[in-house]
N, C-alpha and C positions, 0 to 999 in steps of 0.2 A: 504494500500500500504505499503510495507516495502522495502526500497532501490529500489524504482521504479518497484515494481511488484504487482500486484494484489493478495490478499491473501483470499477474500472471495466475492462471488457474489451470490446474490438471485434474482429469477424472480418472478413476480407477473403478471400474465395476467389479462387483465381488467375485465374479466367475473369470476375471481376467488378471494376469499378473503384470500387465503393462499398463502404463499411464498414458492418457491422450491429452494433449494440451487443447485448451479451449481456444476458439478463434479470438483473435485480438479484437476484431469487431464486435465481438459479444461480451467483452469484459465489463461494460457499463451495466450489464444485467446481474452481475455477482454482488454479494454483500461485502461492505467494509466491516471491520471489527464493531464500530458503532451501530451499524445497520443490523449486526447479529443481536446485540443486546436489544435493539428495538424489536425485532423479530420474535425474541423469547417474550418480552414483556407483552406483545400483542396477542401472542398464542396463549398466554397465561391468562390474560384478560377475557379471552374467548373459551376458557375452560377446556383447552386442547389437552390432549395427553403431551406431556412435555419432559423429555429427559436431556441432560446435558453435563459435560464435564468442563471444569474450568481450572485454568493454570493460574493459581492464586499469586505466584511469584512474578509472573509476567503480565497478568490482568487481562486475558481474554479467554472467550470459550474455545475449547479444543474439539469439542463434539457437540453437534445439536441435533436431536430428533424430535420432530413435532409430528403428531398425527390429529388433524383437525377432526375427523370423523372416524371412530374406531370400526364401524362396519362399512367403510367405503374405501375401495382399493384406488391407489394413485393419488391420493391428497396429501401424503406423507411428504416431509422435508427431512432430509439426512445429509448431514454436513460434517466433514471432518477436517479440522485445521492441522496439517501434518508440519507446516512451516510457516512462520510469520516473521517478516522482516519490517520494522519501522524504520522509516527513512525522514 
């Protein structure tokens, strides 16, 4: 993240061992660290199922899982931050 924007995202699906970079033109659609806190807060207000892990030493969430409707498929958010660089 540089000046509050995402500069790099890689995807890794569970069934694959290789990461795929997100297209640079799509980086605007990904969450910054402050955005993740806003996302968590909004999900909790909506009484969604929320699970997260937080790195208390570095001050950001390392894992976010949100399920907005337990009986609906495809509404989940599942994010893992494996590396974060503040600039």
